[in-house]
C-alpha positions in Angstrom: 26.4 -10.3 -2.5 25.7 -6.7 -3.5 23.6 -5.0 -0.8 23.4 -1.6 -2.4 19.9 -0.8 -3.5 19.2 1.7 -6.3 16.1 3.7 -5.5 14.4 6.4 -7.5 16.1 9.6 -6.6 13.6 12.0 -8.0 9.8 12.2 -8.3 10.3 12.2 -12.1 12.0 8.8 -12.0 9.3 7.3 -9.9 6.6 8.8 -11.9 8.2 7.4 -15.0 8.3 3.9 -13.4 4.7 4.2 -12.4 3.4 5.9 -15.5 5.0 3.7 -18.2 2.4 1.0 -18.1 -0.4 3.3 -19.0 1.3 4.7 -22.1 -0.6 3.4 -25.2 1.3 1.3 -27.7 2.0 2.7 -31.1 3.6 5.7 -32.7 3.5 9.2 -31.4 0.5 10.3 -33.5 -1.5 7.3 -32.2 -0.6 8.2 -28.7 -1.7 11.8 -29.2 -5.0 10.8 -30.8 -5.7 8.3 -28.1 -5.0 10.9 -25.4 -7.3 13.5 -27.0 -10.1 10.9 -27.5 -9.8 10.0 -23.8 -9.9 13.6 -22.7 -12.9 14.2 -25.0 -14.8 11.3 -23.6 -13.9 12.3 -20.0 -15.1 15.9 -20.5 -18.3 14.6 -22.1 -19.0 12.4 -19.1 -18.3 15.3 -16.7 -20.8 17.4 -18.7 -23.3 14.6 -18.4 -22.8 14.3 -14.7 -23.2 18.1 -14.2 -26.4 18.1 -16.3 -27.8 15.2 -14.3 -26.7 16.8 -11.0 -28.5 20.1 -11.6 -31.6 18.5 -13.1 -32.1 15.6 -10.7 -35.4 15.4 -8.8 -34.1 13.8 -5.6 -31.0 14.2 -3.4 -30.3 10.5 -3.7 -30.0 10.8 -7.5 -27.9 13.9 -7.1 -25.6 12.0 -4.9 -25.2 9.3 -7.5 -24.3 11.9 -10.2 -21.7 13.4 -7.8 -20.1 10.0 -7.2 -20.1 9.5 -11.0 -18.2 12.8 -11.5 -15.7 11.7 -8.9 -15.0 8.5 -10.6 -14.6 10.2 -14.0 -12.1 12.7 -12.6 -10.1 9.9 -11.1 -10.0 8.0 -14.4 -8.8 11.1 -16.1 -5.8 11.1 -13.8 -6.6 14.2 -11.7 -5.1 14.3 -8.2 -7.2 12.3 -5.8 -7.7 15.3 -3.5 -9.1 17.3 -6.4 -11.2 14.4 -7.7 -12.9 14.1 -4.3 -13.2 17.7 -3.3 -14.4 19.4 -6.5 -17.5 17.2 -7.2 -18.4 17.3 -3.5 -18.5 21.1 -3.4 -20.4 21.2 -6.7 -22.8 18.6 -5.4 -23.5 20.4 -2.2 -24.0 23.7 -4.1 -26.5 22.0 -6.4 -28.4 20.4 -3.6 -28.3 23.1 -0.8 -27.0 26.3 -2.4 -24.0 28.6 -2.1 -24.2 29.0 1.7 -23.8 25.3 2.3 -21.0 25.1 -0.2 -19.2 28.0 1.5 -19.7 26.3 4.9 -18.0 23.1 3.6 -15.1 25.0 2.2 -14.5 26.9 5.4 -14.9 24.0 7.9 -13.8 20.8 6.1 -10.1 21.6 5.9 -9.8 22.1 9.6 -12.1 19.3 10.7 -10.5 16.7 8.6 -6.9 17.1 9.8 -7.1 18.8 13.2 -7.9 15.6 15.2 -5.4 14.4 17.8 -5.2 11.0 16.1 -3.9 12.5 12.9 -0.9 14.1 14.6 0.8 10.7 14.6 0.9 10.7 10.8 3.7 13.2 10.2 5.8 11.5 12.9 5.4 8.1 11.3 6.2 9.5 7.9 9.3 11.4 9.2 10.5 8.2 10.9 10.1 6.2 7.7 12.0 8.8 5.7 14.8 8.9 8.2 15.2 5.2 8.2 15.3 5.2 4.4 18.0 7.8 4.4 20.0 6.1 7.2 20.9 3.2 5.0 19.0 0.6 7.2 16.8 -0.3 4.2 19.7 -1.8 2.3 21.1 -3.5 5.4 17.8 -5.1 6.3 17.6 -6.8 2.9 21.2 -8.0 3.2 20.4 -9.5 6.6 17.4 -11.3 5.3 19.4 -12.7 2.4 22.2 -14.0 4.8 19.8 -15.8 7.1 17.4 -17.4 4.7 19.3 -18.2 1.6 20.2 -21.7 2.7 16.6 -22.9 2.5 14.9 -24.2 -0.7 13.6 -21.0 -2.0 15.5 -19.3 0.7 16.5 -16.2 -1.2 12.8 -15.7 -2.0 12.0 -16.1 1.7 14.6 -13.5 2.6 13.2 -11.2 -0.1 9.7 -11.6 1.4 11.0 -10.9 4.9 12.9 -7.9 3.8 9.8 -6.6 1.8 7.6 -6.9 4.9 10.1 -5.0 7.0 10.9 -2.4 4.3 7.3 -1.7 3.5 6.3 -1.3 7.1 9.2 1.1 8.0 9.1 3.0 4.7 5.3 3.5 4.6 5.3 3.0 0.8 4.7 -0.2 -1.0 5.6 1.4 -4.3 8.9 2.8 -3.1 9.7 -0.6 -1.4 8.9 -2.5 -4.6 11.2 -0.3 -6.6 14.1 -0.6 -4.2 13.6 -4.4 -3.6 13.2 -5.1 -7.3 16.5 -3.5 -8.1 18.3 -5.6 -5.4 16.3 -8.8 -5.2 15.6 -9.8 -8.8 19.2 -10.0 -9.9 20.3 -11.9 -6.8 17.6 -14.5 -7.4 18.4 -14.8 -11.1 22.2 -15.2 -10.4 21.6 -18.4 -8.5 19.3 -19.9 -11.1 15.8 -18.9 -10.0 13.1 -19.1 -12.7 12.4 -15.5 -13.9 8.7 -15.7 -13.0 9.4 -16.8 -9.5 11.9 -14.1 -9.1 9.7 -11.2 -10.2 6.6 -12.7 -8.5 8.4 -12.9 -5.1 9.2 -9.1 -5.3 5.6 -8.2 -6.5 4.0 -9.8 -3.4 6.8 -8.9 -0.9 5.2 -5.6 0.1 1.7 -7.0 1.0 2.5 -7.8 4.6 4.2 -4.4 5.2 1.0 -2.6 4.6 -0.4 -4.1 7.8 2.7 -4.3 10.1 2.9 -1.2 12.3 3.7 1.6 11.8 1.3 1.3 8.9 0.4 4.8 7.5 -2.6 3.3 5.6 -4.1 1.9 8.8 -3.6 5.3 10.5 -5.5 7.0 7.7 -8.2 4.3 7.8 -8.6 4.9 11.6 -9.2 8.6 10.9 -11.8 7.9 8.2 -13.6 5.2 10.3 -13.2 7.2 13.6 -11.6 4.3 15.5 -8.6 4.6 17.9 -5.2 4.5 16.2 -3.5 2.3 18.7 -5.9 -0.6 18.5 -6.1 -0.3 14.7 -2.3 -0.6 14.4 -2.3 -3.5 16.8 -5.0 -5.2 14.7 -2.7 -5.2 11.7 0.4 -6.7 13.4 -0.7 -10.4 13.7 -2.2 -10.8 10.2 0.8 -8.9 8.6 3.2 -11.3 10.2 1.0 -14.4 9.4 0.7 -13.5 5.7 4.5 -13.0 5.4 5.0 -16.5 7.1 2.4 -18.0 4.7 4.3 -16.7 1.6 7.6 -18.0 3.1 6.1 -21.5 3.7 4.7 -21.5 0.2 8.1 -20.6 -1.3 9.9 -23.3 0.8 7.3 -25.9 -0.1 7.5 -25.0 -3.8 11.3 -25.2 -3.5 11.0 -28.8 -2.3 8.5 -29.8 -4.9 10.0 -28.1 -7.9 13.7 -27.4 -7.0 14.7 -26.3 -10.6 12.5 -23.2 -10.1 15.0 -22.1 -7.4 18.3 -23.0 -8.9 18.6 -26.4 -7.2 18.0 -28.6 -10.2 20.9 -30.2 -12.2 20.5 -27.7 -15.1 20.5 -24.7 -12.8 23.5 -26.0 -10.9 25.5 -25.8 -14.1 24.3 -22.2 -14.7 24.8 -20.7 -11.3 26.6 -21.1 -8.0 24.9 -20.4 -4.7 26.8 -17.7 -2.8 28.7 -18.7 0.3 27.0 -17.8 3.5 28.4 -18.6 7.0 27.7 -17.7 10.6 30.3 -14.9 10.6 28.5 -13.1 7.7 25.1 -13.7 9.3 26.1 -12.2 12.6 27.8 -9.3 10.9 24.6 -8.7 8.9 22.6 -8.7 12.2 24.9 -6.2 13.8 24.2 -3.9 10.8 20.5 -3.7 11.5 20.5 -3.1 15.3 18.6 0.1 14.7 15.5 -1.7 13.4 14.7 -3.7 16.6 15.5 -0.6 18.6 12.8 1.3 16.8 10.3 -1.6 17.2 11.1 -1.7 21.0 10.4 2.0 21.3 7.2 1.8 19.3 5.6 -1.4 20.5 7.1 -1.4 24.0 5.9 2.1 24.6 2.4 1.6 23.2 1.8 -1.9 24.7 3.1 -1.0 28.1 0.9 2.1 28.2 3.9 4.4 28.6 3.2 6.1 25.2 0.0 7.0 23.4 0.3 6.2 19.7 1.1 9.8 19.0 3.8 9.9 21.6 5.2 6.6 20.3 5.4 8.1 16.8 7.3 11.1 18.1 9.6 8.9 20.2 10.2 6.6 17.1 11.0 9.7 15.0 13.5 10.9 17.6 15.2 7.5 17.7 15.3 7.4 13.9 16.8 10.9 13.8 19.6 9.8 16.2 20.2 6.7 14.2 20.5 8.6 11.0 22.9 11.1 12.5 25.0 8.2 13.8 25.0 5.9 10.8 25.6 8.8 8.4 28.1 10.6 10.6 30.8 10.5 7.9 28.5 11.3 5.0 27.0 14.8 5.7 24.3 13.5 8.1 22.4 16.9 8.2 21.9 16.7 4.5 20.2 13.3 4.9 18.0 14.7 7.7 17.1 17.7 5.6 16.1 15.5 2.7 13.9 13.4 5.0 12.3 16.5 6.5 11.4 17.9 3.0 10.0 14.6 1.9 8.0 14.4 5.1 6.5 17.8 4.6 5.6 17.0 1.0 4.1 13.6 1.8 2.1 14.9 4.8 0.7 17.8 2.9 -0.4 15.5 0.0 -2.1 13.1 2.4 -3.8 15.9 4.3 -5.2 17.4 1.1 -6.6 14.0 0.3 -8.2 13.8 3.7 -9.8 17.2 3.2 -11.4 15.8 0.0 -12.6 12.7 1.9 -14.2 14.9 4.5 -16.1 16.7 1.8 -17.2 13.4 0.3 -18.5 12.3 3.7 -20.6 15.5 3.9 -22.1 14.7 0.5 -22.9 11.2 1.6 -24.6 12.5 4.7 -26.5 15.1 2.8 -27.8 12.8 0.1 -28.3 9.7 2.2 -26.4 7.4 -0.2 -24.7 5.5 2.6 -28.1 4.8 4.3 -29.6 3.8 0.9 -26.8 1.3 0.3 -27.1 -0.1 3.8 -30.9 -0.7 3.3 -30.3 -2.3 -0.1 -27.7 -4.8 1.2 -29.8 -5.5 4.3 -32.8 -6.3 2.1 -30.8 -8.8 0.1 -30.5 -10.9 3.3 -26.8 -11.5 3.0 -24.9 -13.0 5.9 -21.8 -11.4 7.3 -19.6 -14.0 5.5 -21.4 -13.7 2.2 -21.2 -10.0 2.3 -17.4 -9.9 3.0 -16.6 -12.6 0.4 -18.5 -10.6 -2.2 -16.3 -7.6 -1.4 -13.1 -9.4 -2.3 -13.7 -9.4 -6.2 -15.2 -5.9 -5.9 -12.0 -4.4 -4.3 -9.7 -6.4 -6.5 -11.4 -4.8 -9.6 -11.2 -1.4 -8.0 -7.5 -2.0 -7.3 -6.9 -2.4 -11.0 -7.7 1.3 -11.4 -7.0 3.0 -8.0 -4.3 2.9 -5.4 -5.1 1.7 -1.9 -5.5 5.2 -0.4 -8.0 6.2 -3.1 -10.0 3.1 -2.5 -10.1 3.7 1.2 -11.3 7.3 0.8 -13.9 6.4 -1.8 -15.5 3.3 -0.2 -15.1 3.3 3.5 -17.4 6.3 4.2 -20.1 4.6 2.1 -19.7 1.2 3.7 -19.4 2.2 7.4 -23.2 2.1 8.1 -23.4 -1.2 6.3 -20.6 -2.7 8.5 -22.5 -1.7 11.6 -25.7 -3.4 10.3 -23.7 -6.5 9.4 -22.0 -6.6 12.8 -18.5 -6.3 11.3 -15.8 -5.0 13.6 -14.4 -1.8 12.1 -10.9 -2.7 13.4 -11.1 -6.0 11.6 -12.5 -4.3 8.4 -9.6 -1.9 8.4 -7.1 -4.7 8.1 -9.3 -6.5 5.5 -9.7 -3.5 3.3 -6.1 -2.4 3.3 -4.9 -5.9 2.4 -7.6 -6.0 -0.3 -6.4 -2.7 -1.7 -2.8 -3.7 -1.8 -3.8 -7.0 -3.5 -5.7 -5.1 -6.1 -2.6 -3.0 -6.9 -0.8 -6.1 -8.1 -3.6 -7.8 -10.0 -3.5 -7.9 -13.8 -4.3 -6.4 -16.2 -3.5 -3.0 -14.8 -2.2 -3.5 -11.3 0.4 -0.7 -11.0 2.9 -2.8 -8.9 3.1 -5.3 -11.7 4.1 -2.6 -14.2 6.7 -1.1 -11.9 8.4 -4.5 -11.7 8.1 -4.9 -15.5 9.9 -1.6 -16.0 12.6 -2.4 -13.5 13.2 -5.8 -15.1 14.0 -4.1 -18.5 17.4 -3.1 -17.1 20.2 -5.5 -18.1 21.7 -5.1 -14.5 18.4 -6.5 -13.2 17.4 -9.1 -15.7 21.0 -10.6 -15.9 20.6 -11.0 -19.7 17.3 -12.8 -19.5 14.2 -11.3 -21.3 11.4 -10.7 -18.8 8.2 -9.8 -20.5 5.0 -8.4 -19.1 3.4 -11.8 -19.7 6.1 -13.3 -17.4 5.1 -10.8 -14.6 1.5 -11.6 -15.0 2.1 -15.4 -15.1 4.2 -15.1 -11.9 1.1 -14.0 -10.1 -0.7 -17.2 -11.0 1.5 -18.8 -8.3 1.2 -16.2 -5.6 -2.3 -14.6 -5.9 -4.2 -17.8 -4.7 -2.1 -17.7 -1.5 -3.2 -14.1 -0.8 -6.8 -14.8 -1.6 -6.7 -17.9 0.6 -5.5 -15.7 3.5 -8.3 -13.2 3.0 -10.9 -16.0 3.1 -9.3 -17.3 6.3 -9.6 -13.8 7.8 -13.3 -13.8 7.0 -13.9 -17.2 8.7 -11.4 -16.6 11.6 -11.7 -12.9 12.5 -10.0 -13.7 15.8 -6.6 -13.6 14.2 -7.1 -9.8 13.7 -9.2 -9.0 16.8 -7.1 -11.0 19.3 -4.3 -8.6 19.9 -6.4 -5.4 20.2 -8.7 -7.2 22.7 -5.7 -8.4 24.7 -4.3 -4.8 24.9 -7.6 -3.3 25.9 
């Protein structure tokens, strides 16, 4: 089996993979016309929001115009940090004058990123980048393949397990999807997997990794919701593992019921031969990933024993990842790999901090206009129960996920919903897991889930599709099998919150 994973080497390659789905169909002139029409409509909406903002009679209405301007800027494709910060400053200026706007510009950047809890973020990102450059990413997928390929649907189970591990240690579902799609789809197609099962397995493989520590999204949520980072990371561990197990059980069950989908029917047996896997190759694969359990022991052992705070655990994990990279790449210019990881860490950390600055400004607007309080009163007056309220959020977030990534959804909605969560007696630690999983689910949902389009673009390569044509319709149809499983898990979380709250309670 080929274990080498081709990943996007430059931001341009990844941007191409991410941006392709949004390119309008048709000739160049049609594309240009469509682009100019979109820009014209967007500028018109911004002008309307500005007019409404400066002529509104109450601060509540002004706040609604401000949020409308934010959404318009996001739909126009402006960076999230700009889309959050610019309307917030303009809104504060319109409501309270230049002195208030100046105060926000001078204090929000420091207040949003200077907390002790945020210092763990660059450490986790550096650790993730080092693990990626160390080569452990490719070896982890190879080990999962070796250990699970004997099961009905076993290569899919191995892909799911690898996806959970890769997404958690890399901190990027999009980057993991690109890497795993290049490696996993051709391996499944070679042994006779139905093309829709092959691509669907990769699409959902990153969902568990968004919850399994060290989850960068949960760290950011903890900062927004002002909850401790350690318990928030612990809250994501059990549901992250459970949803990975649920997908694995689903694949094995489907393999027993419809074996031809997994290369085990008579027709598939003629077309493909299952690769030989033995105990020697399995143990060899395990020896290649010894660095992964070492990292987990340092992180979880340190935090759960009380020896490390979350920030100290992040620093210790980054140190271990640095030593691993130097050792594993000792014959391949190790310092170059470390330098690349450091540069990527600085870039990613700066981008996230800029977004957090914008979120801090949004929080100021919500406090000034009272929008969050108004929303809480409105929902309370509806008389919704906790369960009804949370179930109603599932379709709302899935729709939002069609247009925004998970981080954008967190920054846009969590500050607004926090007072409502308190009124509904929803544990903020539980809600962090719930909303991150919902955001990741929205990113794969048709018709515009970005993960689905990344897989579609990857599957165009002959090396990936193995001579089979994989259409966008195939990618969407693949999710008909997997999305109900994820939604079922979300519903179970609503009715059985203990699966999320148990581990943080035990640790405290």
